[in-house]
N, C-alpha and C positions, 0 to 999 in steps of 0.2 A: 552590670548585666541586669536587664529589666524584663519582667515577665508579667502576664496577667495574674497567674496564680503560681505560687511556689508551694510545693508539698514537702514536708519534712518527714522522712521515714519511708523506706521502700518495702514495708511489710504488706500483707494483704489489703489493709485499709488504704494505705497511700497509693499502691499500685492500681487498685480498683477505681479510686477517685481519679487518678491521672488518666486511666484508660478511657473512662466515660467522658471526662472533660475534653480530651483530645479530639473526640468526635464532633465537638461543637466548633472546632477551629480555634480554640483558646490557645494562647502561647503559655506552655506549662513547663516548669522545671521541677525535677525530683531530686532532693538532696539526701544522700544516704551516708551515714558515718562509717559504714563498713564496706568491704568489697564482697562481691557475691561469687559463688555461693557461700552463705554464712549460716551457722547454726543458730537456732532459736529454741531456748529451753521451753518445752511444751509437752503435752501428752501425745501429740502427733496424730490425734483423731480428727478426721474430717467428716462432719455429719452429712446426711443427705441434703440438708439445707445449704451446705457449701456448694454442692453440685447445682442446685437450683439458682443460687446467686450467680454462678458463672454463666448459666444459660441466659439469665436476664441481662447480664452485661453484653454478651455476644455469643450466639449459638456456636460460632466457630471456636471460641475460647473453651467452651464446655466440651466440644467434640475433640479437640486436642488434648484436653485433660484426660479423657477416656483412653487415649493412646499412650499416656504417660507410664513409663515403666517404674519399677520399684514402689508400687503401691499395692496394697492388699485389700480386697473387698471384705467388708465386715457387715454382717447381716443383722446386727442388732446389738443390744446391751444386756449384760447380765448383772443384776443387782443382788447383792448378798447381805443379809441383815446381820446384826450382832450375834444372833443365836444360830446363824447359818441357813436361814430360810433363802431360797433362791428364787428369783423372778427372772426368767428369760423373756425379753421382749424383741421378737423379730420386727423388722421394719416392713410394714405392709401398708400399701396405699391402694385404695379401691380394689382390694382383693388380690393385688400383685405384690410379690415379694421384691423389696428393694434393698439397696445397700448404700452404706457410706464407705469410707476408706480409711486406712491408716497409712501414713507415710512420713518419714522425717520431714521436719519443716525446712530443712536446708534444700530438700528436693522440691517441695511444693512452692516455697517462696521464690526460688530461683526459676522454676517453671513460669510463674506469673510474671516475673520481671522480664524474662526472655520474650514472652508473648507481647508485653508492652513495647519493648524495643523493636520487635518485629513488625508490629501492626500500627504503630503510632509515630508521631514526630516529637514526642516528649523527650526533653533533653535530661539525661540522667547523669548526676555527679556522684561518683563513688569516693569513699574516704574523705568525705566533706562533712566535718563536724561543726554544728552551729555553736558559736561562742556567746552571741548576744543577739537580741531581737528587739526592735523598737517600732512601735506603731506610731506613725506620724499623721499629719492632717490628710495627706493625699496619697500615702503609700506606706509600705512596710519595709524597713531596712533590716537585713539579715546579715550579720557579720559571721563569717566562717573561717576556718583555717585554709580555705581555698579562695578566699576573696570575699568581696561584699556583693550581695545580691539585693535587688529591689523588686517589689511586686505590688499589685493593687490589693491583694489579699493572700493570707497564708493559711495552710492547712496543717494542723499538728497531727501527724500519724506516727509519732515517734515514741510510742510505748507508755508503759506504766509511770516512768519518771520523765515525762515529756518536758523538754526544754521549752517548747512553745507554751505549754500551760504554765510553767513556772515564771515565764516572762510576761504573761498576758492575763489570762483568766484567774490563775493561781488557786485552783481547787487544791485543798490540802489532802494529804494522805489520812484517811480515816480508818483506824483499825477495826471498827465495827462493820466496815464495808470493804475489807481487804483480806486477802488470803495469802498464806505462804505456801509455796510449792517446791517439791523436790523431784528430781528426775535422775534415773540411772538406767542406762541400756544394759541388757543382759543377752547372752545367748543360751540356748539349751533349756529354756523354761518349758515345761511340758504341761498338759492338761487343758489346753484350750478346746472348746467344743468344736463340732464339725463346721459350724457357721462362722467361726472365727470372731465371735462376739467380743467387744471390749468389756472389761469387768470393773465394776465399782464395788469394793468391799467396805461395809460400814462397821468397822471395829469399834468397840465401846470407847476405847481411850481416845479416839479421833473425832467422835461425833461433835458437830455435824459434818466434820470432814470425813475423808475416806482414803483408802489405799486402792491404787489402781494397777491393773495389768493389762496392757494393750499389745496384741500380737502385731508383728511387723514381718516384712519379707526377709528371706535369708536366715530363717531360724532365730530371729531376734525378737525381743520384747522391750517395750518401754514400760518401766516400773516406777512408781512414785507415790507421793502423798500430796493431798491438798487439804490444808487445815486453816480455818479462819484465824487471822492474826491475833484477835482478842483472846481466842482459846489458847494459842501458843503462849501468849504473855501470862494469862491467868494460871495455867497449869505449869508454866516454866518448862515447856517441852523442848527437849533436844531432838529435833526432827530426824537427824541422821541416825541417832541411837534408836529412835522408835521404828524407823524404816528397817534397820538391821535386825531389830528384835522380832518384828513381824515375819521377815523372811526366814529367820532361823528357827523360831519357836512357835509360830501360830500354826496349830494343827491342820487347818484347812488349806495351808499354803506351803508349809516347809517342804513336803515331799516333792512339790512341783519345782522346787529350787535345788534339789539334792545334787544335781550335776550341772547347775547353772553357773555361768562364768560372767562376772561383771566386766563390761567393756569400757568403762570410764569411771571416773570418780563421781560421787554424788554432787549434783549441781542444783542450785537453788534459784528461785525467781519469785517475783511478787505478782499478785493478781488483783487489780482493782475491780471489785464486783459491781454488777449493775443492780444492786439492791437499794439504791437511792438515786433520786434524780439530781444530777449535777448540771450547772450551766455549761453548755458545750459550744457556745459561740459568744463573740463580743465584737466590738468595732474591728472590722477587717481580719477577723480570726474565726476559724472553725476547728473543733477537735473531733478526731475520729478514732475508732478502734479502742485499744487499751488506753490511750490518752484520754479518751472520753469516758472510761470506766464502764464498759459494756459487756463484761464477762458474765456468763450465766451463773447466778449465785449457788445453784444446786449441783450442776454437772461440771462447772469450771470451763465450759466450752467458750471460746471467743472468736474463732475464725469467721464463722458465718456472720455474726453481728459486725465484725470488723468490715467485711466486704460490703454488707448492707449499708453501714454508715458511710462508707466511701461513695457508694452509689448515690445515696441521698444527698451528701454533700455536694457531689458533682451537679446534680439537678438544681440545687439551690444556687450554686455559684454560676451556673449558666444564666439564670434569671438575673442575678446581681450584675453580671457583666453586660447584659442587654440593657439594663436600666442604669448602669454606671452608679450603683448604689451598694456600697459595702458597709453601711452603718450597722450599729448594733441592732436597730430595729428591723432592718432588711434581713440580716442573717438569723435573726431570731426565728424565722420560718424554718430553719434547719432544726432547732430544738423541738419545735412543735411537731414537725413531720417525723423526725426520728422517733420521738416518744410515742407518737401515734402508732407507729409500726411495731414497736418492740416492747412498750412498757407493760402491756397486759401479760405477755409471756414471762417477763422478768418478775413481775409480781407473784405469779404462780410458782416460779422456781424458788423465790425468796421464801414463800410460805412453806414449800417442801423442805427447804433447808432448816427453817425454824422447827418444823415437826420432827426432823431427823435428829434434833438435839437429845430426844428422849429415847433410849434404847427399846423400851417397851412399845412405844408408838411405831418405831421403825420396824420391829419384828412383826407387830400386828398388821401394819399396812401391807408389807410384802407377802405375808402369809395369806391374808385375805385376797389380795389382787391375784395371787397364783391360783387360788381356788375359785375365783368368781370370773366366769367366762365373759360376762357383760363388761366388767371393768377391764379385763385383759384385752378384749377386742378393742375397746376404746383407747387404751394406752398404746396399742399398736398403731392406730391412726394418729394419735398425738405425737408419737415419735417420728412419724413420717411427715407431719404437717404441723409446723410450729404454731400456726394460727389456731389450731384446735386445743392447744394447751390451756388457753385461758378458761375453758369450760371445766377443768379439773376441780375448781372450787365451786361449781354450780350446785345448788341443793339436790338436783336430780342425781348427779354423779355420786355425791357423798352418800345419798340415801341408798343407791344401788350397791355401793362399796360396803356399807354397814349391814344391810338387810337382805339383799337379793341373794 
């Protein structure tokens, strides 16, 4: 079976890349090791940037997403410092209140895949696990448990432990740029504010990580921890025990869980953070999404950048197909364009993560931001528009944070 492009992994990055590529007339196959719908361990929050990414792929896609059931509008983020200072940041753009959403990833990812199957001619192969991958002079050979596939170029959209990466670019797992995550669904968690904001609680023992509570439809909540892997190793943290200790003993939280019921066992996953630049292309190979290490270092969000990377990869591959050039030099355009679009924001998030290591700094920043209308209004805009976040480190912003 021969294709122009084979994409490994049917998450948001892979499906977005396939969707855009199909519009160019390319012959595309999507290989997915699971059957759908399938669970993806995640915080289940979809930022307003996710909505924007869908609009840029296809307005019809965004319109159909708005019709999707089982999603909950969330109108901002609540940050809670180690001493309990709260900063509520509504999503406001050009003076208009906006929202992101929360929905289980098995709902969202399945929605994207169904849209791909409905609106494109991409061939999707489920329960198709990649066993081996070889880049040859004029093609890529992909051996799976469903047979052998050939293509001109391959896209790795197969997550944090990407088989495509392991067989080609070979970016190693770096604990200084990796995070451990735990998730557990609950029912009957109380105390969400009226705008159904997602919550990040920066407890001292987790810094620069955090405890999260995200509301979902059906009286459910996604509850979990995100902690840098080097902190877990350094402090020898048993994250399951830490999660249970917070829920049962933390004064600001325990009453909210008094009648809560866990709906599953605690589940863990890894998060390759976008706090360093990694090579994301090679001869006949491109990496996207978690396989490329694009997760926001501060918030842990990865869906928007996954979709963005799929879009950028598709644009670069369209050029490569026209030129019939899939060399490392040709595909390096992907690295440059992807980093041009996201690196400034990732650097800001990484700076915030480093500042959050210190409890006093975390308390000071949240307290000052809550009291400072200039800063608060700016942060509203930055939450709604990722491109404005790079100005968070500008001297004028820092001056107004400290002295205005």
